[in-house]
C-alpha atoms as one frame of an Amber mdcrd trajectory, in Angstrom:
protein
   0.178  37.974  22.906   2.548  39.326  20.589   3.461  35.889  18.575   6.113
  36.176  15.409   6.148  33.933  12.483   9.384  32.950  10.785   9.515  33.805
   7.208  10.054  30.421   5.719   6.917  29.360   6.925   4.588  32.894   6.703
   1.926  31.626   3.860   1.757  28.596   6.147   0.119  30.355   9.552  -2.361
  32.414  10.196  -2.618  33.611  14.041  -5.406  35.877  13.242  -7.521  32.718
  12.281  -6.431  31.175  15.149  -7.646  33.911  17.615 -10.675  33.931  15.634
 -11.714  30.216  16.434 -10.843  30.612  19.714 -13.023  33.529  20.219 -15.655
  31.771  18.307 -15.367  28.943  20.835 -15.786  31.568  23.654 -18.953  32.919
  22.078 -20.243  29.298  21.046 -18.813  26.745  23.672 -21.349  23.878  22.088
 -19.208  23.801  19.042 -15.571  22.409  20.956 -16.654  18.991  20.764 -16.832
  19.125  16.897 -13.747  21.018  16.206 -11.593  18.840  18.606 -12.625  16.039
  15.863 -10.960  17.998  13.440  -8.355  20.055  14.578  -5.425  18.521  17.201
  -3.525  21.008  19.771  -0.747  21.033  17.352  -2.579  22.659  14.538  -2.203
  25.866  16.360   1.043  27.691  15.368   1.106  30.140  18.439   2.080  28.857
  21.428  -0.109  30.504  23.584  -3.211  30.210  21.207  -2.712  26.468  21.655
  -2.305  26.838  25.265  -5.679  28.135  25.303  -6.957  25.774  23.093  -5.826
  23.011  25.154  -7.640  24.259  28.161 -10.503  23.809  26.216 -10.380  20.977
  25.329  -9.647  19.613  28.297 -12.990  21.543  29.896 -14.963  19.651  27.579
 -13.578  16.199  28.055 -13.982  17.010  31.800 -17.805  17.712  30.396 -18.017
  21.528  31.380 -18.045  22.840  27.905 -21.461  24.211  28.221 -20.254  26.327
  31.336 -16.978  27.542  28.819 -16.648  31.048  29.065 -13.699  33.976  29.871
 -14.052  33.301  33.830 -14.536  29.520  33.614 -11.557  29.105  31.266  -9.507
  31.799  33.595 -10.139  30.001  36.501  -9.387  26.417  34.349  -5.530  28.084
  33.339  -4.980  29.218  36.742  -5.793  26.374  38.630  -2.862  24.703  35.798
  -0.589  27.104  36.119  -0.871  28.329  32.897  -3.203  31.610  32.830   0.049
  34.067  33.312   1.603  32.304  30.918  -0.763  33.519  28.340  -0.957  37.286
  29.848  -3.935  36.871  31.971  -7.454  37.137  31.996  -6.406  40.322  29.813
  -5.886  37.966  27.295  -8.907  35.951  26.837 -11.015  39.082  26.987  -9.207
  40.049  23.688  -9.836  37.064  22.038 -13.238  36.522  23.043 -13.551  40.265
  21.345 -11.536  39.632  17.965 -15.102  38.132  16.584 -18.786  39.275  17.201
 -20.250  35.481  16.882 -19.617  32.198  16.564 -21.202  31.313  13.305 -17.149
  31.480  12.086 -15.917  28.771  13.760 -15.973  25.580  11.009 -14.488  28.156
   8.405 -11.713  28.892  10.741 -11.411  25.357  11.953 -11.279  24.204   8.359
  -8.482  26.606   7.324  -5.906  26.127  10.197  -6.767  21.914   9.441  -5.274
  22.652   5.683  -2.596  24.912   6.775  -1.551  22.488   9.544  -1.464  19.533
   6.834   0.606  21.759   4.715   3.465  22.640   7.506   3.483  18.902   7.995
   3.664  18.369   4.002   6.647  20.618   4.280   8.681  19.107   6.874   8.346
  15.239   4.818   9.521  17.234   2.069  12.354  18.649   4.492  12.623  15.249
   5.607  12.815  13.423   2.488  15.673  15.540   1.287  17.845  15.512   3.788
  17.316  10.832   3.948  17.962  11.256   0.027  21.411  13.229   0.366  21.709
  10.631   3.752  20.056   7.147   3.333  19.575   5.394   6.643  20.757   2.486
   5.664  22.395   3.403   1.844  19.379   1.892   0.390  17.437   4.232  -1.768
  14.015   1.749  -1.317  13.994   3.017   2.114  13.942   6.247   1.602  11.044
   6.062  -0.521   9.105   3.584   1.360   9.364   5.924   4.841   7.917   8.927
   2.085   5.162   7.067   0.995   4.549   5.666   4.491   4.391   9.329   6.116
   2.356  10.550   2.963  -0.298   8.356   2.809  -0.729   8.843   6.674  -1.011
  12.427   5.971  -3.773  11.989   3.718  -5.622   9.536   5.653  -5.358  11.732
   8.404  -7.927  13.898   6.712 -10.792  11.379   6.286 -13.904  11.746   8.723
 -14.257  10.579  11.792 -17.967   8.791  11.814 -19.400   7.997  14.871 -22.927
   5.799  14.569 -26.019   4.938  16.560 -27.500   1.330  16.490 -30.188   2.866
  15.443 -29.009   4.077  12.706 -27.282   1.122  11.770 -30.207  -1.310  12.092
 -32.292   0.979   9.728 -29.119   1.144   7.039 -28.632  -2.807   7.578 -32.285
  -3.056   6.481 -32.242  -1.092   3.846 -29.419  -2.704   2.452 -31.326  -6.431
   3.018 -34.212  -5.293   1.067 -32.120  -3.690  -1.795 -30.391  -7.483  -1.861
 -33.603  -9.029  -1.991 -35.143  -6.884  -5.006 -32.253  -7.339  -6.983 -31.898
 -11.168  -6.491 -28.731 -10.805  -4.418 -28.203 -13.569  -2.008 -24.689 -12.648
  -0.442 -23.534  -9.463   1.613 -20.348  -9.242  -0.010 -17.963 -10.088  -3.044
 -18.662 -13.630  -3.950 -15.284 -15.856  -3.490 -16.316 -17.743  -6.551 -16.896
 -20.850  -5.447 -21.010 -21.722  -4.613 -19.969 -23.769  -1.594 -18.391 -21.162
   0.166 -20.125 -18.447  -0.381 -22.923 -20.596   1.326 -20.873 -20.425   4.646
 -19.812 -17.375   4.228 -22.171 -15.262   2.357 -19.876 -13.670   0.574 -16.805
 -11.594   1.825 -17.771  -8.902   4.364 -16.154  -5.640   4.525 -13.597  -4.894
   7.300 -13.195  -8.806   8.125  -9.886 -10.542   8.325  -9.834 -14.029   6.682
  -7.377 -16.239   7.181  -6.803 -19.402   4.386  -4.496 -22.204   5.796  -2.684
 -24.847   4.916   0.017 -27.190   4.841   2.891 -27.249   2.538   1.436 -27.533
  -0.933  -1.924 -27.789  -0.072  -3.427 -24.964  -2.480  -3.503 -22.100   0.131
  -1.764 -19.775  -2.435  -4.271 -20.958  -5.221  -7.429 -20.720  -3.363  -6.238
 -16.946  -2.436  -5.663 -16.086  -6.140  -8.875 -17.849  -7.572 -10.976 -15.154
  -4.921  -8.691 -12.286  -5.880  -9.150 -12.332  -9.718 -12.572 -13.290  -9.133
 -13.722 -10.676  -6.717 -11.819  -8.020  -9.495 -13.817  -9.175 -12.021 -17.169
  -9.526 -10.635 -17.119  -5.940  -8.772 -14.207  -4.083 -11.014 -12.870  -2.796
  -7.837  -9.148  -2.917  -7.365  -7.534  -5.822  -5.664  -4.441  -5.582  -4.220
  -2.378  -8.873  -3.627   1.067  -8.722  -1.994   2.967 -12.415  -2.566   5.766
 -12.500  -0.580   6.623 -15.676  -2.021   5.733 -16.001  -5.921   6.501 -13.521
  -8.757   3.539 -11.680 -10.489   4.446 -13.541 -13.724   3.604 -16.543 -11.936
   0.941 -15.304 -10.310  -0.727 -13.869 -13.632  -0.055 -17.252 -15.627  -1.306
 -19.633 -12.862  -4.795 -17.603 -13.134  -4.605 -17.578 -16.959  -4.295 -21.221
 -16.664  -6.891 -21.454 -14.258  -9.910 -19.799 -15.939  -8.468 -21.323 -19.329
  -8.825 -24.879 -17.316  -5.041 -25.804 -19.450  -2.161 -27.211 -17.588   0.346
 -24.473 -16.709   3.024 -27.157 -17.635   1.565 -26.928 -21.317   1.519 -22.923
 -21.595   5.308 -22.613 -20.340   6.456 -25.868 -22.603   4.766 -23.849 -25.656
   2.565 -26.363 -26.682   0.785 -25.671 -29.511  -2.204 -27.662 -28.108  -2.234
 -25.163 -24.879  -3.106 -21.933 -26.800  -6.984 -22.302 -27.944  -9.634 -20.198
 -27.831 -10.279 -20.565 -24.283  -6.503 -19.755 -23.658  -6.566 -16.319 -25.203
 -10.215 -15.534 -23.689  -8.355 -16.423 -20.348  -5.499 -14.205 -21.319  -8.014
 -11.353 -21.981 -10.278 -11.624 -18.725  -6.972 -11.403 -16.899  -5.522  -8.776
 -18.284  -8.381  -7.144 -17.723  -8.809  -7.686 -14.372  -7.356  -4.683 -11.826
  -5.208  -6.954  -9.980  -2.512  -4.558  -8.739   0.421  -7.648  -7.688   3.348
  -6.516  -5.673   5.549  -9.205  -5.488   8.621  -7.920  -3.499   9.364 -10.409
  -0.651  11.076  -7.681   1.780   7.921  -5.615   1.858   6.350  -4.691   5.414
   3.092  -4.306   6.501   3.846  -0.481   6.980   4.471  -0.015   3.346   1.211
  -2.695   2.235  -1.204  -0.264   5.218   0.267   2.707   2.804  -0.510   1.515
  -0.378  -3.428  -0.107   0.981  -4.750   3.541   2.188  -3.331   5.304  -1.283
  -5.762   2.391  -3.363  -8.940   2.793  -0.695  -8.589   7.107  -1.399  -8.020
   6.889  -5.151 -10.869   7.051  -7.828 -10.995   3.558  -8.600 -11.476   2.318
  -5.031 -10.024  -1.298  -3.716 -11.919  -3.940  -2.888  -9.612  -6.819  -1.564
  -6.407  -6.963   0.138  -4.356 -10.194  -0.033  -1.200 -11.182   1.686   0.621
 -14.528   1.092   1.717 -15.245   3.422   2.005 -14.241   7.040   5.152 -16.472
   8.256   7.195 -14.498   5.826   7.056 -11.478   6.847  10.382 -10.441   8.643
  10.947  -7.761  11.415  12.534  -4.717   9.804  15.999  -3.683  11.342  15.104
  -1.742  14.957  11.521  -2.732  14.792  12.009  -3.443  18.814  10.313  -6.939
  18.201  12.340 -10.032  19.669  10.670 -12.967  18.167   9.284 -13.930  14.905
   5.758 -14.899  16.923   5.952 -11.318  18.362   6.220  -9.650  14.523   3.798
 -12.140  13.027   1.251 -11.040  15.794   1.690  -7.358  14.993   1.228  -8.043
  11.130  -2.074  -9.986  12.161  -3.395  -7.129  14.132  -2.289  -4.312  11.467
  -4.285  -6.147   9.070  -7.373  -6.309  10.977  -7.043  -2.714  11.585  -6.443
  -2.424   7.623  -9.601  -4.345   7.268 -11.587  -2.280   9.482 -10.199   1.222
   8.876 -10.713   1.044   5.122 -14.042  -1.286   4.860 -12.738  -3.854   3.032
 -12.125  -7.808   3.058  -8.665  -8.967   3.795  -7.226 -12.174   3.280  -3.822
 -13.370   4.808  -2.383 -16.580   3.853  -1.139 -18.721   6.799   1.463 -21.722
   6.967   0.305 -24.632   9.025   2.336 -26.632  11.697   3.332 -30.067  11.647
   0.408 -30.934  14.268  -1.902 -32.098  11.219   0.640 -34.685  10.077   0.881
 -36.134  13.077  -3.408 -36.963  13.969  -4.680 -40.105  12.368  -7.627 -37.868
  10.394  -5.178 -35.282   9.314  -7.675 -32.787   9.469  -6.547 -29.192  10.662
  -7.272 -27.606  13.245  -7.003 -23.828  14.528  -4.136 -24.724  17.218  -2.367
 -26.201  13.866  -1.499 -22.498  13.088   2.012 -21.304  13.293   2.190 -18.284
  15.755  -1.436 -19.474  16.307  -2.721 -17.358  19.277  -2.965 -13.649  17.877
  -4.206 -14.835  14.132  -6.842 -17.304  15.896  -7.889 -14.015  17.704  -7.526
 -11.321  15.437  -9.177 -13.161  12.679 -13.280 -13.302  11.719 -12.564 -16.407
   9.820 -10.358 -19.097   9.562 -10.554 -21.195   6.399  -8.376 -24.252   6.170
  -7.369 -26.057   2.869  -7.441 -29.522   3.093  -6.462 -32.291   0.869  -6.136
 -35.866   2.415  -4.030 -37.310  -0.786  -1.151 -35.044   0.950  -1.334 -37.512
   3.847  -2.922 -40.766   2.278  -1.013 -40.664  -1.591  -3.863 -43.613  -2.655
  -6.980 -40.660  -2.550  -7.515 -38.906  -5.180  -5.439 -35.668  -5.768  -8.631
 -33.763  -7.236 -10.786 -34.240  -4.060 -10.503 -31.454  -1.678 -12.687 -29.672
   1.171 -12.661 -26.122   3.046 -12.997 -25.882   6.284 -14.282 -23.164   7.683
 -13.200 -23.344  11.680 -13.826 -19.992  12.578 -17.004 -17.619  11.149 -17.255
 -14.930  13.983 -20.110 -13.700  11.476 -22.244 -17.024  11.535 -21.599 -20.682
  10.926 -18.805 -22.852  10.604 -18.498 -25.542   7.981 -17.074 -27.334   5.488
 -17.036 -27.726   1.592 -16.595 -30.115  -1.150 -14.391 -28.551  -4.038 -11.875
 -29.880  -6.823  -8.568 -29.009  -6.682  -6.378 -28.922 -10.339  -2.690 -28.602
  -9.270  -1.978 -28.431 -13.029  -4.393 -25.655 -13.867  -4.004 -23.866 -10.337
  -8.088 -24.011 -10.028 -10.558 -24.620  -7.379 -13.906 -25.474  -8.452 -17.387
 -26.730  -6.797 -18.677 -29.979  -6.991 -22.045 -31.143  -7.123 -21.709 -34.184
  -4.996 -18.940 -35.357  -2.832 -17.986 -38.698  -1.559 -14.498 -38.854  -0.523
 -12.972 -40.922   1.823 -12.060 -38.483   4.378
């Protein structure tokens, strides 16, 4: 089984470690199931070693790992027509005698996993250099985005795969509940900043996709921003805010107006009355909140995933992701999506996947079609979501922002309600809120008598 290593990658290959791992697995076949989680076949540089390892994985997948030894592996490889390719049974005997025990399996698997990642990292660097010299579409930003996605993807591949039993999950849930009771905390996740909404949702749950939807100018972006800054301030964790519609400056100043309870127009008009003590206090709060605003209208879902995965693995962590809004995504050239509906559906699925993979809540704003406009009551329904099929299916929670004054101008512009039309983890319902468009702010109300 003589195999050569190319000089340029000499430091990133360890054929002896490959043989040592295979030998250890033959002596300790019960460890195959554990090793397969952290080490794909591609981690073996030696092609013949890779064939042997794939044979072991196939036997484990068939439920025959406990019978794995030189003879059964030889029979398996012979049946697949691969035994002679690796040098026959004699090659397997040589591997089995390479180490005295299977005690070093974990060490060798870890070393090979690291070398494999380094080889892939080198490959990303080579691709990056080639793309920089000849950009695919002539844009440096495309090259940067591709490299970023590749690097973060490589980083996340090192994350552990965890399998949990119902017993362990229930036990941990009960521990969490007792802990919250002891601390007097009633919410299961970060507060939305609105008591009425928290009463229905019990806070924002990790792993859930929340859709905040409304007609144009209903205040869905304002609600998402209010929630985002509230979570950032109260938890101290980063909030990644992806705005495809509004610049970072506008978002930040609108939140200053909300917390200062000052009209945005007065701030931009340099009205001295707006620059009071509350305004300066709000500026400090907004400045201190760990909100990371990305205001690129052309950002892709791949870039969002890459950035969020990077934030999640950083020291500061990630507490919430906000995307505003779904229907503004455009399929990149060559994506293979044949319609906007298909691409929006794919974005929705990827956001749900992101929430689960990172165990963080994700809020995505969405536009409603004109269904509510044509109905007498004008109250939004699930079918009013544009490209609604996939969005409704993927979402754990759907919250409609409903302001009757949009349809009936004679009604008060401050009266609004948040309609929880879908709640996979609990009850649906609605809560009364006050809305101040001038101050970009939603707030609770003690009693609601609006004529809806």
